[in-house]
C-alpha positions as CSV (number, residue, x, y, z in Angstrom):
1,M,15.8,-7.9,55.3
2,N,17.5,-4.8,54.0
3,R,15.2,-1.9,53.2
4,T,16.0,1.8,52.6
5,I,13.1,4.2,53.0
6,N,13.5,7.7,51.7
7,Y,11.5,10.7,52.9
8,H,11.5,14.2,51.3
9,I,11.0,16.8,54.0
10,T,8.5,19.5,53.2
11,E,8.0,22.8,54.8
12,K,5.2,21.3,57.0
13,D,7.7,18.9,58.7
14,A,10.7,21.2,58.9
15,G,11.8,21.9,62.4
16,L,10.9,18.4,63.7
17,R,13.4,16.2,65.3
18,I,14.0,13.0,63.2
19,E,12.4,10.9,65.9
20,Q,9.4,13.1,66.0
21,F,9.0,12.9,62.2
22,L,9.3,9.1,62.2
23,K,6.8,8.7,65.0
24,R,4.3,10.6,62.9
25,K,5.0,8.1,60.1
26,G,4.0,5.3,62.4
27,Y,7.4,4.1,63.8
28,S,7.1,2.9,67.4
29,S,9.6,3.8,70.1
30,Q,10.9,0.3,70.0
31,N,11.4,0.6,66.2
32,L,13.5,3.7,66.7
33,A,15.5,2.1,69.5
34,V,16.3,-0.9,67.2
35,I,17.1,1.2,64.2
36,K,19.5,3.4,66.2
37,R,21.7,0.4,66.8
38,M,22.0,-0.5,63.1
39,P,25.0,0.9,61.3
40,Q,24.5,4.0,59.1
41,S,20.8,3.6,59.6
42,V,19.9,7.4,59.7
43,L,21.2,9.6,56.9
44,V,20.2,13.1,55.9
45,N,21.4,14.2,52.5
46,S,23.8,11.1,52.6
47,R,25.3,12.2,56.0
48,H,24.9,10.4,59.3
49,Y,22.5,12.1,61.6
50,Y,21.1,11.3,65.1
51,M,17.5,10.8,66.0
52,K,17.5,14.1,68.0
53,D,18.8,16.2,65.0
54,I,16.5,18.7,63.4
55,L,15.1,18.4,59.8
56,K,15.0,21.2,57.3
57,T,12.9,21.9,54.2
58,D,14.0,19.8,51.2
59,D,16.2,17.5,53.3
60,C,16.3,13.9,52.1
61,L,16.0,11.6,55.1
62,S,17.0,7.9,54.5
63,I,16.3,5.2,57.0
64,H,18.3,2.0,56.3
65,I,16.7,-1.0,58.0
66,Q,19.0,-4.0,58.3
67,E,17.6,-7.2,59.8
68,T,20.0,-10.1,59.9
69,S,18.3,-12.6,62.2
70,C,15.6,-15.1,61.3
71,S,12.6,-16.3,63.2
72,E,13.5,-19.0,65.6
73,K,11.8,-22.4,65.6
74,I,10.5,-21.9,62.0
75,P,12.4,-24.4,59.8
76,P,12.2,-23.7,56.1
77,A,10.0,-26.2,54.2
78,D,9.6,-26.4,50.4
79,L,5.8,-25.8,50.2
80,P,3.8,-24.1,47.4
81,L,3.0,-20.4,47.9
82,D,0.3,-18.5,46.0
83,I,1.7,-14.9,46.0
84,V,-0.9,-12.3,45.2
85,Y,1.4,-9.3,45.6
86,E,4.9,-8.5,46.9
87,D,7.1,-5.4,47.4
88,E,9.9,-4.4,49.7
89,D,7.6,-3.9,52.7
90,L,5.0,-6.7,52.6
91,I,3.7,-9.8,50.9
92,V,0.1,-10.7,50.3
93,L,-0.7,-14.4,50.0
94,N,-3.7,-16.6,49.2
95,K,-3.4,-19.3,51.9
96,P,-4.9,-22.7,51.0
97,A,-7.1,-24.6,53.4
98,K,-5.4,-27.2,55.6
99,M,-2.3,-25.1,56.0
100,P,-1.7,-23.5,59.5
101,T,-0.4,-19.9,59.6
102,H,2.1,-20.6,62.3
103,P,4.0,-23.7,63.3
104,S,2.7,-25.6,66.3
105,M,3.5,-28.8,68.1
106,N,1.5,-31.0,65.6
107,N,2.2,-28.8,62.6
108,Y,5.9,-27.9,62.9
109,T,6.9,-27.9,59.3
110,N,3.8,-27.5,57.2
111,S,2.7,-23.9,57.9
112,L,2.6,-20.7,55.9
113,A,5.5,-19.5,58.0
114,N,7.6,-22.5,57.0
115,A,6.9,-21.9,53.4
116,L,7.9,-18.3,53.6
117,A,11.1,-19.2,55.5
118,W,12.0,-21.5,52.5
119,Y,11.0,-18.8,49.9
120,Y,13.4,-16.2,51.4
121,S,16.2,-18.7,52.3
122,K,16.4,-19.5,48.6
123,Q,17.0,-15.8,48.0
124,D,19.6,-15.7,50.8
125,K,17.4,-13.2,52.7
126,P,16.9,-13.4,56.4
127,F,13.2,-13.3,57.3
128,I,11.3,-12.7,60.6
129,F,7.7,-13.9,60.3
130,R,5.2,-11.1,61.0
131,C,1.7,-12.1,60.0
132,C,-0.8,-9.3,60.4
133,N,-4.1,-11.2,60.0
134,R,-3.8,-14.8,61.1
135,L,-6.2,-17.2,59.5
136,D,-7.3,-20.5,61.1
137,R,-5.8,-23.7,59.6
138,D,-8.9,-24.6,57.6
139,T,-9.8,-21.1,56.5
140,S,-8.5,-20.3,53.1
141,G,-7.8,-16.9,51.5
142,L,-5.9,-13.6,51.8
143,T,-3.4,-12.8,54.5
144,V,-0.7,-10.1,54.7
145,V,2.8,-10.6,56.1
146,A,5.2,-7.7,56.8
147,K,8.8,-7.9,55.6
148,H,10.5,-5.7,58.2
149,L,10.0,-4.3,61.7
150,V,8.6,-0.9,60.6
151,S,5.9,-2.2,58.2
152,G,5.2,-4.9,60.8
153,N,4.5,-2.4,63.5
154,I,2.4,-0.1,61.3
155,L,0.3,-3.0,59.9
156,S,-0.2,-4.4,63.4
157,C,-1.4,-1.0,64.7
158,M,-3.7,-0.8,61.7
159,A,-5.2,-4.2,62.5
160,K,-5.7,-3.3,66.1
161,G,-7.3,0.0,65.0
162,R,-9.7,-1.8,62.6
163,K,-8.1,0.0,59.6
164,I,-7.6,-3.2,57.6
165,Q,-10.8,-4.1,55.9
166,R,-11.5,-7.9,55.9
167,E,-14.3,-9.6,54.0
168,Y,-15.0,-13.3,54.0
169,L,-17.2,-15.6,52.0
170,A,-18.9,-18.5,53.8
171,I,-21.4,-21.2,52.9
172,V,-24.2,-22.3,55.2
173,R,-27.1,-24.8,54.8
174,G,-30.6,-23.3,54.2
175,S,-31.9,-19.8,53.5
176,I,-30.8,-17.1,55.9
177,K,-33.5,-14.9,57.4
178,P,-33.1,-11.9,57.5
179,V,-30.9,-11.9,54.4
180,S,-28.5,-9.3,55.9
181,G,-27.8,-7.7,59.2
182,T,-25.3,-7.2,62.0
183,I,-24.5,-9.8,64.7
184,T,-23.3,-8.2,68.0
185,A,-22.5,-10.9,70.5
186,P,-19.5,-11.0,72.9
187,L,-17.2,-14.0,72.8
188,S,-15.1,-15.8,75.4
189,R,-13.3,-19.1,75.7
190,K,-15.5,-22.1,76.4
191,E,-14.9,-23.6,79.8
192,G,-12.8,-26.8,79.8
193,T,-11.2,-26.2,76.3
194,V,-8.3,-24.1,75.0
195,I,-9.7,-24.1,71.5
196,E,-13.5,-23.5,71.4
197,R,-15.2,-20.2,71.9
198,M,-18.8,-19.3,72.8
199,V,-21.1,-16.3,73.1
200,D,-20.8,-15.0,76.6
201,W,-23.0,-12.1,77.5
202,E,-21.5,-11.7,81.0
203,H,-17.7,-12.1,80.5
204,G,-17.2,-12.1,76.7
205,E,-15.2,-9.6,74.6
206,H,-17.1,-7.2,72.3
207,A,-17.5,-8.7,68.8
208,V,-19.4,-7.4,65.7
209,T,-19.9,-9.1,62.4
210,H,-21.9,-7.7,59.4
211,Y,-23.4,-10.2,57.0
212,Q,-25.1,-10.2,53.6
213,T,-26.5,-13.1,51.6
214,I,-25.0,-13.2,48.1
215,M,-26.8,-16.1,46.6
216,E,-28.8,-19.3,47.3
217,K,-28.3,-22.5,45.4
218,N,-28.6,-26.3,46.0
219,G,-30.1,-25.8,49.4
220,H,-27.2,-23.6,50.6
221,S,-26.5,-19.9,51.0
222,L,-23.3,-18.0,50.1
223,V,-22.8,-15.3,52.6
224,S,-20.5,-12.2,52.6
225,L,-19.2,-11.3,56.1
226,R,-17.3,-8.2,57.1
227,L,-15.5,-8.1,60.5
228,E,-15.7,-5.1,62.7
229,T,-13.7,-6.9,65.4
230,G,-11.3,-9.8,65.1
231,R,-12.0,-12.3,67.8
232,T,-10.9,-16.0,67.6
233,H,-13.5,-18.0,65.6
234,Q,-15.7,-14.9,65.4
235,I,-17.5,-15.7,62.2
236,R,-17.9,-19.4,63.0
237,I,-19.5,-18.6,66.4
238,H,-21.6,-15.7,65.2
239,M,-23.1,-17.6,62.3
240,K,-23.9,-20.5,64.6
241,Y,-25.5,-18.0,67.1
242,L,-27.7,-16.7,64.2
243,G,-28.8,-20.2,63.5
244,Y,-26.8,-20.8,60.3
245,P,-23.5,-22.4,61.2
246,L,-20.9,-22.9,58.5
247,I,-20.9,-26.3,56.9
248,G,-17.8,-28.5,57.4
249,D,-17.0,-26.9,60.7
250,Y,-15.6,-29.8,62.8
251,L,-15.8,-27.8,66.1
252,Y,-19.2,-26.1,65.8
253,N,-21.1,-27.9,63.0
254,P,-19.7,-31.2,61.7
255,D,-21.8,-31.2,58.6
256,M,-19.3,-32.8,56.3
257,E,-21.6,-34.0,53.5
258,H,-20.1,-31.6,50.9
259,I,-16.8,-30.3,52.4
260,S,-14.3,-31.5,54.9
261,R,-13.3,-28.1,56.4
262,Q,-15.2,-25.0,57.5
263,A,-16.6,-23.3,54.3
264,L,-14.8,-20.0,55.0
265,H,-12.7,-18.0,52.7
266,S,-10.9,-14.7,53.2
267,H,-12.1,-13.1,50.0
268,R,-11.0,-9.4,50.3
269,L,-8.3,-7.5,52.1
270,A,-8.0,-3.7,51.8
271,F,-5.7,-1.3,53.6
272,T,-3.4,1.7,53.2
273,H,0.2,0.7,52.4
274,P,2.2,1.2,55.6
275,I,5.1,2.9,53.9
276,T,3.8,4.5,50.6
277,G,0.3,5.4,51.8
278,R,-1.2,4.0,48.7
279,Y,-4.6,2.4,49.0
280,M,-4.5,-1.3,48.2
281,D,-7.5,-3.7,47.6
282,F,-7.0,-7.4,47.0
283,R,-9.6,-10.0,46.1
284,T,-9.5,-13.7,45.4
285,P,-12.3,-16.0,44.2
286,L,-13.8,-18.9,46.0
287,P,-11.6,-22.0,46.1
288,E,-12.8,-25.1,44.2
289,D,-14.0,-27.0,47.2
290,M,-16.5,-24.2,48.1
291,A,-17.4,-23.3,44.5
292,Q,-18.5,-26.8,43.6
293,I,-21.2,-26.8,46.3
294,L,-22.9,-23.9,44.5
295,R,-22.8,-25.3,41.0
């Protein structure tokens, strides 16, 4: 991907070295090391500068990111994409259920990454897959993918720092009591399996989920869930721990009467844009297989 990012230097930032200024913008040391090796990557007022050079008030600093390689082992595949938003720095997608995020041994050409590789290959653009909030194969909904190394690093740091707001919608059988609350229960890998997780008060990692019942219909409850941490299978395990496992969950509650996958949808994604600083808030409605349960 080619991306030129321009910064107008104000009096507040005058006197900083370029590398100091960029680090304050969220660039990592590794980002700077890679960018330095790119041709004509650092310009001030259209002239080549070095990372150690000093910025002055009203300078125009231009960072030219030039990535020419593609993700290895992600063959392009002509699969449909539901693009919610796209700009020069990121793309937000509504991932369908049954589609893995990354390729794996048994899902080598049917993942979201394969679809994006095809999408950008048709535009003759190199693309390195940098997904910032991976969804399970059978979880539908919003996910954000960075389009270059700088937005990728900043979004990754935001995710680790819990600065990306994630809200999910889930369906469980029965009436949840209490109707809202917070589940705090540490999670760890279940012994004897590489996939399943469990509540583990002795060795588990800290995990917090906030939930709120939205509606009850046809013997089921629609629940809104907000993640404070992002552990593997966190919502699925926490709701089971509460006594209301997600329907359709083949691992933790194989209740397949109304749906053939866990009834979980990434409904809302909100964050500050990694480059422009603009607040962004995306929402997507329930997919049909979940919506029909509540009609």
